[in-house]
C-alpha positions, 0 to 999 in steps of 0.5 A: 551440927547444923539442924535445918528446917523442913519447908512448906508442903513437906509432908514429912517424915521417915525414910526416904521412899514412902508414899506408896507403901501404905496411908500418909508417910507411913512404911509398914514392910521393914522385914522379909516375913513382913514383906511376903505377908503384906505386913499381916505379921503381928500376932505370927511374928515368930523371928527376930523381927518380933522385937519390932513387930510384936515384942510380946512374942518374944517371949514364946520364941526358942531360948537362944540368941538369934539376929537378922539382916533384912535388905529391901530394894525398892522401885517407885515408877514416875507419878504423872499429873495431867491438869484439867486447865492446861497441858502447860500444868501437866508433870511427872516425877522422877522413878526412884530406887532405893536400898533400906537395911534393916536389922533384928536382935533376939535374946535368950531367955532370962527368967520369963524375959526376953530382949530385942533390938531393931533397927528399921526405916518404918516411914518416908516421903520422896517425890522430885517433879521435873516439870515448871508447874510441879516443881514450883510446889515440890522440886524435891521433897525428901525424908529419911528416918531411922528408928532404933527400938529396943524392947523387953518382953515378959511372960506370965504363963502359958496363955499371955505375954506382954511386951514393951519397947522405946523408940528412939528417931533420927529423920532428916530432910531435904526440901527444894521448889523453884518456880514462877507464881501469880504475884499481882493479877492485871487491873488488881491495883485499880486504874488498869494497872498493872496492865498484865500479870505481874509474876514473881520467881520463888525458890526454896532450899531447906535441909534438917534433922531432929531427934525424938523418942517414944514407945511401943506395947504388946499383947499376945493371948494364947487361949489354945495352941493353935489360936493366938490374938495380938494387939500392938500400939506405937505411940505419937511422936511430934517431930520438932524441927529447927534450923536453917533456912534460905527462901528468895523471891525475885523482883516482879516481871514485867512491870516491876511492882513487887521488890526482891525479898530473900530470908537466910536464918532460922525456923521451926515446925512441927509434924506428927508421926501418929499412933498406930494401933494394930490387932491381930488373929492367926490360927494354924491348920496342920501346916498352914497359919493364917492371919488377919490384922486390922490397923488403925492409923490416927492421922487425925493428928496432922491438923495443919503444917505450920512454919515459924520463924525468930523474925518476920518474913516482912516480903508478902510473897515470901509470907504468903508462900512460906509463913502462912500455916498450911491446912492439913486435916488429915483423917484417921485410916484402916488397913486390912491384912491377910496372910498365909504361911505355910510349912512345906517342908522342915526346911522351906517356908512359903508365904503370901499376903494381901490387903487394902489400905486408905489414905488420910488426904482429903481433896481440899488439902492434897499437895504435890510432895505427897498426891496419896491414894487408896492402894491395893496390895499383894505379896509372896515369899520364902524362907529357907532353913540352910542348916541349924543356924542360917537361914535365908530368904526373898520375898516380893511385893506389889502396891498399887495406888488408885488414880486420883482426880483432886480441886485443892482448896488452894487452887494449885492442882485441878487435874488427875494423878496416875501410875503411882505404884510400889515394887519391893523385893526384900533379901534376908539372912538369920543366923542362930547362936 
């Protein structure tokens, strides 16, 4: 089976839909409850999706088999880029639509042990630029990821429980670019040669996949019935991508000073999924539960994007565009989330949430494949118990990204990104055996 590479400027990973949910390419919203509560859903995770959000909480739930199936519909509006130098550099991304299923299961209690299972898409990337200048860098950069996460909890007593899980991640990606770049500036060869700029058309077409593993840990403490403290940790996972690559560069024009070049063969690159620490506290008073969650995503693991090939690309344009390391130097970032759950009746639960999230990308290394910026988000939802065994619900989340004006170190970007947002609609069915 072919395992193909991800290419220059692909800021990787998970899922095919990410850049608007959280910092970088992380996607916290994987279930109805998490979507309705803006992912302030760690200490008060109390459904089958606790198998993913806080496996330690499985120990406190009713002792029977329970499964949950969720479907999330996403709409990403077009992002606009307005260049400060020339309107010919302006561009816009395609509007995008996605349907993402997730699944969770929870076992009965076995002598204070509980077992869970989750299948989710915890991060991702999707950008398709339409215009001549922007598609030179990111005609298509997309990544989808599926994570299978079996987990286990153990309750020591009425106050403390722990959880542990294994993470099996499959990801695949597609990267395409097609555009014209400057090969030799007018007069750069001396003696007035070349008389005008020499241009080269470069293309890339790459696809790839990989399978990697990691782990997650969880702790829940209930000092009193109404108060819950929780902490979860997800390990860093390095995606070691390798496979086939197709690159090309045309003859330069109009003078023809640079000959054509191409490469078809193997390549490899490593990109991190950063570790994440979440700390949460939830308090219940009468029919209302309020949760505050703090996330720390350790994006500083992403230092550079460096592609390796078994042989030299030889051609100077291909080497410059696709082989030289690309600095990233991302920063660790914080997210702050608050969620409110209200028991309207024995059948109906209402939820709402909101929060803010930083972005990890410095101005100097921002790129068209992931024009990230700080975000705020809000959400609401409900869950209705149809019978003793069946419940269902829906949730809506809106995330808005700040406009961002950037001049990057490479000179590719000198302008403003605007219009980034996300509309998320989640549906859920839960069944108790």
